[in-house]
C-alpha positions in Angstrom: -55.9 55.2 -280.6 -54.8 57.8 -278.1 -58.3 58.1 -276.6 -58.5 54.3 -276.2 -55.1 54.2 -274.4 -56.2 57.1 -272.2 -59.5 55.4 -271.4 -57.6 52.2 -270.4 -55.3 54.3 -268.1 -58.3 56.0 -266.5 -60.1 52.7 -266.0 -57.0 51.2 -264.5 -56.6 54.2 -262.1 -60.3 53.8 -261.1 -59.7 50.1 -260.2 -56.6 50.8 -258.3 -58.4 53.5 -256.3 -61.3 51.2 -255.5 -58.9 48.5 -254.4 -57.0 50.8 -252.1 -60.2 52.1 -250.5 -61.5 48.6 -250.0 -58.3 47.6 -248.2 -58.5 50.7 -246.0 -62.1 49.8 -245.0 -61.1 46.2 -244.1 -58.2 47.6 -242.0 -60.8 49.4 -239.8 -62.0 46.1 -238.4 -59.4 46.4 -235.6 -60.2 45.9 -231.9 -59.4 49.2 -230.1 -59.3 49.6 -226.4 -61.7 52.3 -225.3 -61.6 53.3 -221.6 -64.8 53.5 -219.5 -65.8 54.2 -215.9 -67.8 52.1 -213.5 -67.9 53.2 -209.9 -68.4 49.7 -208.6 -65.4 48.4 -210.5 -63.3 51.3 -209.3 -64.3 50.6 -205.7 -63.4 46.9 -206.1 -60.1 47.8 -207.8 -59.2 50.3 -205.0 -59.9 47.6 -202.4 -57.7 45.0 -204.3 -54.9 47.6 -204.6 -55.0 48.2 -200.9 -54.8 44.5 -200.0 -52.0 43.8 -202.5 -50.1 46.9 -201.6 -50.0 45.8 -198.0 -48.4 42.5 -199.2 -45.6 44.3 -201.0 -47.1 44.6 -204.5 -47.2 47.8 -206.6 -49.3 48.6 -209.6 -47.3 48.3 -212.8 -50.2 48.7 -215.3 -53.9 49.4 -215.0 -56.6 50.2 -217.5 -60.4 50.2 -217.8 -61.8 49.0 -221.1 -65.1 48.9 -222.8 -65.9 45.3 -223.7 -68.5 43.6 -225.9 -70.2 40.6 -224.5 -68.7 37.3 -225.6 -65.7 39.0 -227.3 -62.1 38.7 -225.9 -60.2 41.9 -225.4 -56.5 41.1 -226.0 -53.9 42.8 -223.8 -50.2 42.5 -224.5 -47.7 43.1 -221.7 -44.0 42.6 -221.2 -43.2 40.4 -218.2 -39.7 39.9 -216.7 -38.3 36.5 -216.0 -38.4 35.6 -212.3 -40.5 38.6 -211.2 -43.5 37.9 -209.2 -46.7 39.4 -210.7 -50.2 39.4 -209.6 -52.8 39.9 -212.3 -56.4 40.9 -211.8 -59.4 41.4 -214.0 -62.6 42.8 -212.7 -65.7 42.4 -214.9 -69.2 43.8 -214.7 -71.2 42.3 -211.8 -74.2 41.5 -214.1 -72.2 39.3 -216.4 -72.9 35.6 -216.0 -69.4 34.5 -217.0 -65.9 35.9 -216.6 -63.1 34.2 -218.3 -59.4 34.9 -218.7 -56.7 33.2 -220.7 -53.0 34.1 -220.7 -50.5 33.1 -223.4 -46.7 33.3 -223.5 -44.7 34.6 -226.5 -44.9 31.1 -228.2 -48.8 31.3 -227.9 -48.8 28.5 -225.3 -51.6 28.9 -222.8 -50.1 29.4 -219.3 -53.2 30.5 -217.3 -56.9 29.8 -217.7 -59.5 30.8 -215.2 -63.3 30.9 -215.5 -65.9 32.2 -213.0 -69.6 31.7 -213.2 -72.0 33.8 -211.2 -73.9 37.0 -210.7 -71.0 39.0 -209.3 -71.9 38.3 -205.7 -69.1 37.1 -203.4 -66.5 38.4 -205.9 -67.3 36.1 -208.8 -66.7 39.0 -211.1 -63.0 39.1 -210.1 -60.3 36.9 -211.6 -57.1 37.3 -209.7 -53.9 35.1 -209.8 -50.1 35.2 -209.2 -47.7 34.4 -212.0 -43.9 34.2 -212.2 -42.7 34.0 -215.9 -39.9 31.6 -216.8 -38.6 34.0 -219.5 -38.6 37.7 -220.1 -41.1 38.1 -223.0 -44.4 39.5 -224.0 -47.5 37.8 -222.8 -51.1 38.1 -224.2 -53.9 38.2 -221.7 -57.5 37.7 -223.1 -60.3 38.5 -220.7 -63.9 37.9 -221.8 -67.4 38.5 -220.2 -70.7 37.0 -221.2 -73.7 39.2 -220.4 -77.2 38.5 -221.6 -78.6 41.9 -220.5 -75.9 44.3 -221.9 -74.1 44.2 -225.2 -71.2 46.4 -223.9 -69.8 46.7 -220.4 -66.8 47.9 -218.5 -63.8 45.8 -217.5 -60.9 46.7 -215.2 -57.4 45.2 -215.6 -54.5 45.6 -213.2 -51.0 44.1 -213.1 -49.1 44.2 -209.8 -45.4 43.4 -209.3 -43.9 42.3 -206.0 -41.2 44.8 -204.8 -40.9 44.2 -201.1 
């Protein structure tokens, strides 16, 4: 009888351990932002920073990120009510589509921009001004579609008007 009870306890412990390890593996399916470097994107970002700086904007946040073709990369940022922001996303020049959606805290889409092209004439840059109505977190989701590359670099910058 004692062996039977001990076997049941060992079997139960085995199932619990398997269940925990399965949940841990499922939790690893998280999108993580990984930085990257692309000299062309860096040059375009520096040019954009120069233009917007001369208009009284300063960089609040900037990041490069490795992106996978056709997958959104969510970025969550706090924005202050009434402040004037300029948001820019620069994608790989070889991507055929660059798209950006921005949502407020209530998940209402407040910005949508889509650029088709081959990166010539700045079609790889999505840039817009935004003044939030409330101080709250916003989610920005850029995406690129590239038939030649599975992963590519993206550059994201938030400017704020100070002058």
